[in-house]
Structure formats: structure tokens, C-alpha cells
C-alpha positions in Angstrom: 0.0 0.0 0.0 1.2 3.5 -0.8 -0.1 6.7 1.0 0.2 9.8 -1.1 -0.6 13.5 -0.4 -2.4 14.7 -3.5 -2.8 18.3 -4.9 0.3 19.5 -3.1 4.1 19.3 -3.4 4.4 19.6 0.4 4.1 16.6 2.6 1.2 16.8 5.2 -0.7 19.2 2.9 -3.3 18.4 0.2 -5.5 15.3 0.6 -4.1 11.9 1.6 -5.1 8.8 -0.3 -4.1 5.2 0.0 -3.3 3.3 -3.2 -3.4 -0.5 -3.3 -2.4 -2.2 -6.6 -3.9 -5.7 -6.8 -3.2 -8.9 -8.8 -6.9 -10.0 -8.2 -9.8 -8.3 -6.6 -10.4 -8.5 -2.8 -14.0 -8.9 -1.7 -16.0 -5.8 -1.2 -16.1 -6.4 2.5 -12.2 -6.7 2.6 -11.8 -3.5 0.6 -14.2 -1.6 2.8 -12.5 -2.9 5.9 -9.1 -1.7 4.6 -10.5 1.7 3.9 -12.1 1.9 7.3 -8.7 0.9 8.9 -6.9 3.5 6.9 -9.4 6.2 7.9 -8.4 8.4 5.0 -10.7 10.2 2.6 -10.3 7.4 0.1 -8.5 4.2 -0.5 -8.1 3.3 -4.2 -7.8 -0.3 -5.3 -6.3 -0.9 -8.8 -6.3 -3.9 -11.1 -4.7 -3.8 -14.6 -7.1 -4.9 -17.4 -6.0 -6.8 -20.5 -6.0 -3.6 -22.6 -3.6 -1.9 -20.2 -6.2 0.3 -18.5 -6.5 0.2 -14.7 -9.9 -0.6 -13.2 -10.2 1.6 -10.1 -12.5 1.4 -7.2 -12.6 4.0 -4.5 -13.7 3.5 -0.9 -14.1 6.1 1.9 -14.2 4.8 5.5 -18.0 4.6 5.2 -18.8 3.4 1.7 -17.7 2.9 -1.9 -17.5 6.2 -3.8 -18.5 6.7 -7.5 -16.0 9.3 -8.4 -12.8 10.5 -6.7 -10.2 12.8 -8.1 -7.4 13.0 -5.5 -7.1 9.2 -5.2 -6.9 9.0 -9.0 -4.1 11.5 -9.0 -2.4 9.5 -6.2 -2.9 6.3 -8.2 -1.3 7.8 -11.2 1.6 9.0 -9.1 2.2 5.5 -7.7 2.1 3.8 -11.1 4.5 6.2 -12.7 6.8 6.5 -9.6 7.1 2.7 -9.3 7.6 2.1 -13.0 4.4 0.0 -13.2 3.1 2.0 -16.2 3.9 5.0 -18.4 2.0 8.1 -19.2 -0.6 8.6 -20.5 -2.6 6.4 -18.1 -6.2 5.2 -18.3 -8.3 4.5 -15.3 -11.7 2.8 -15.7 -14.5 3.4 -13.2 -18.0 2.0 -13.4 -19.8 5.3 -12.7 -17.7 7.7 -14.8 -16.1 5.6 -17.5 -12.5 6.1 -18.6 -10.4 8.8 -17.0 -7.1 9.5 -18.8 -4.1 11.1 -16.9 -1.2 12.9 -18.6 2.1 14.0 -17.1 2.9 17.6 -17.7 6.4 19.1 -18.2 6.4 20.6 -14.7 5.6 17.3 -13.0 1.9 17.9 -12.5 -0.5 15.1 -13.3 -3.5 16.2 -15.4 -6.8 14.2 -15.2 -9.4 14.3 -18.0 -12.9 14.4 -16.4 -16.4 14.6 -17.9 -17.9 18.1 -17.6 -20.3 17.9 -14.7 -21.5 21.5 -14.7 -24.2 22.2 -12.0 -27.6 23.7 -12.7 -29.1 26.6 -10.8 -31.8 25.6 -8.3 -34.5 28.2 -7.5 -35.9 26.4 -4.4 -33.1 24.6 -2.5 -34.1 22.2 0.3 -34.6 23.7 3.7 -32.0 21.4 5.2 -29.3 22.9 3.0 -30.1 26.5 4.0 -30.5 25.5 7.7 -27.2 23.6 7.6 -25.2 26.6 6.2 -23.9 29.2 8.6 -24.3 32.0 6.0 -27.1 32.2 3.4 -25.6 31.7 -0.1 -25.9 34.1 -3.0 -27.0 31.2 -5.3 -27.6 27.4 -5.1 -26.8 24.9 -7.8 -26.5 21.1 -8.0 -25.2 18.3 -10.1 -25.3 14.5 -9.5 -22.6 14.7 -6.8 -23.4 17.7 -4.6 -25.2 20.9 -3.8 -23.2 24.0 -4.6 -23.6 27.1 -2.4 -22.1 30.2 -4.0 -20.9 33.1 -1.8 -19.8 36.6 -2.4 -16.2 36.4 -1.1 -13.5 34.0 0.2 -13.8 35.0 3.8 -17.4 33.7 3.9 -16.1 30.3 2.7 -13.3 30.3 5.2 -15.4 31.3 8.2 -18.3 28.9 7.4 -19.3 26.6 10.3 -22.0 24.4 8.8 -24.4 22.2 10.8 -23.2 18.8 9.6 -26.2 16.9 11.0 -28.4 19.0 8.8 -26.2 18.5 5.8 -26.1 14.7 6.4 -29.8 14.6 5.8 -29.2 15.7 2.2 -27.7 12.2 1.3 -26.7 10.9 -1.1 -25.6 14.4 -2.2 -22.7 16.2 -0.5 -22.3 20.0 -0.2 -19.6 22.3 -1.6 -19.3 26.0 -0.8 -17.4 28.3 -3.1 -16.6 32.0 -3.8 -14.2 34.1 -5.9 -10.7 33.9 -4.6 -8.3 36.7 -3.7 -5.1 35.0 -5.0 -6.7 32.2 -6.9 -9.6 32.3 -9.3 -12.0 30.6 -6.9 -11.9 28.9 -3.5 -14.1 26.1 -2.1 -14.7 23.7 0.9 -16.4 20.4 0.7 -18.6 18.7 3.3 -19.7 15.0 3.0 -21.0 13.7 6.4 -23.2 11.1 4.7 -20.5 9.6 2.5 -17.1 10.0 4.0 -16.5 12.4 6.9 -17.1 16.0 8.1 -14.9 17.9 5.6 -12.8 16.6 2.8 -9.3 18.3 2.6 -9.2 18.5 -1.2 -11.8 17.2 -3.6 -10.7 16.7 -7.2 -14.0 15.3 -8.5 -16.1 18.3 -7.5 -13.9 20.5 -9.7 -15.5 18.8 -12.7 -18.5 20.9 -11.7 -16.8 23.9 -10.1 -14.5 24.7 -13.0 -17.3 24.9 -15.6 -19.3 27.2 -13.3 -16.4 29.6 -12.7 -15.2 29.4 -16.2 -18.5 30.9 -17.4 -18.8 33.4 -14.6 -15.2 34.6 -14.9 -15.0 34.4 -18.7 -11.9 32.3 -18.8 -11.2 28.6 -19.6 -8.1 28.1 -17.5 -8.4 28.6 -13.7 -6.4 28.0 -10.5 -8.4 26.9 -7.6 -7.7 26.7 -3.8 -9.6 24.2 -1.6 -9.4 26.1 1.7 -9.5 23.3 4.2 -7.0 23.2 7.1 -4.6 21.1 4.9 -5.4 23.1 1.7 -4.6 22.2 -1.9 -4.1 23.8 -5.3 -5.9 22.5 -8.4 -5.1 23.7 -12.0 -8.3 23.5 -14.1 -9.2 24.1 -17.7 -12.5 23.6 -19.4 -12.7 22.4 -23.0 -16.3 21.7 -24.1 -17.6 18.5 -22.5 -14.3 17.8 -20.8 -12.7 19.3 -17.7 -9.0 18.9 -17.0 -7.8 19.0 -13.4 -4.1 18.9 -12.6 -2.0 18.9 -9.5 1.2 17.7 -7.8 1.6 14.7 -5.5 4.1 13.6 -2.9 4.7 10.2 -1.2 4.2 9.8 2.6 4.7 6.1 3.0 4.9 2.7 1.4 4.0 -0.5 3.3 2.4 -3.9 3.3 -1.1 -4.8 4.5 -1.8 -8.1 6.2 -5.3 -9.5 5.7 
């Protein structure tokens, strides 16, 4: 097993993911037990398929997750760092199809996601508004989360949501976002029903955040900050129906699991 800090070039920043390359699948119960034992945002399990792609499954400590960006970035880092594959890489996930990952000249790894732009909601659920410490300027949603849009970065940083109220919105999570001071936009991500209180850096939600901010700011390339305590930088660009999300990664540990 490898533990990687993703969306950062500093150890102990970004979001930690465990990566477990397999020769054959473990049972669902075993994979969930490993993820629970790791107690990280996600543990990714990889199995190479005959065509060279890597089938990937992601587990939080609570459940299997349909779509995870930071653990995909971590998986790509492990495969390239260990010489197990060469770029570009293809990851295959049941819910989102194939995700390709390229290696950029500056060492960043760039993931190619489907565009998951959210749609505006005129009448958001009461539990969302009750769960947010500040009333948002606008509310949107896609298949992953509710999006609460604020006026400025300080509102996002100071937010203290009622996680019990947000948990009732399952299966959707909640992302709060605003224009950034030094970056194009900032966000924080809460997922009490699916993984934990606050996710440090969430690559997948930027498949929705980047298209929203690209239209609002009138630019296709953006730099994003996820303003959790660990924090992380994401480099996004929007090209039609695809969203590219790039970042750095750094190793924390390599070890062996006993089952």
C-alpha cells in the first residue's frame, strides 16, 4: 500500500489517499475494511485490465465512492513512480467511464474528467439552508453535490455548517465556493453522509466547479484553492464536454497490508 498526499508538493498538505495495486480483486467487505482501517478520505484499489487500463474502485471509511479525483491523482503518481506503467494512463470506473491522466512538463499530473457543470436551483431544500452558517448568494446542484455560492473568500473560510443537517441531504454532498483573492476561486467540501465531516481537497467536484467559474469569470483556465486546514491547489481548464484538473503529489509512506 502507498499513501500519497495529492494536490500538493508539500508533505502533510493536500489530501491523503491510500493506493493498493492488486493482482486480483479482494472482496467488497475486505476493501471496505481496509478503507475503514486507513481512515483516509479514500483508499483506491487498482487492477490492470487486458487492454492496459487500470480498473479503479474508491472506498471512503464509510462506503464505496462513485468518483474520486485525488485518489486517481495519487494512483497515477504511484504507477509512474514505481515504474508500473507509463503516461498517459487510463483509469476505468463503473460510474464515470475512462479517465485519462497525462504527465505535464512541470511534473503535475492532469486528469481528464467529464464536464459535470451544475444547474441553478430556485428552491433549494430547507435542510441545506438550515445547515449553512451563511445564506448563499446562489444554489446549484449536479449529480454529486449541492453548490452554495458566496460573495467572497472570507465567507467560505469562516463557514461553520451544521453537519447533522447536511447529512440529511444524502446521497448528495455539499460544496461551498466563492471568488478567490489570490486564486480564481476557492471552495470547501462537506460530506458527512459519505465519508466524513470535511474533505481536505476534492478533485472530483472541480469537474463541476471549474465549468461554473469558467463561465462566470469568462476564462477557460483557472487556478483553484480548496481552503481546508490542509489546503490544496488545483489547476483546471475547461474544453467543451471535458474538464482537465491537474495537481502535484508527494509520497508519505509505502508499506504492506496483512489480511
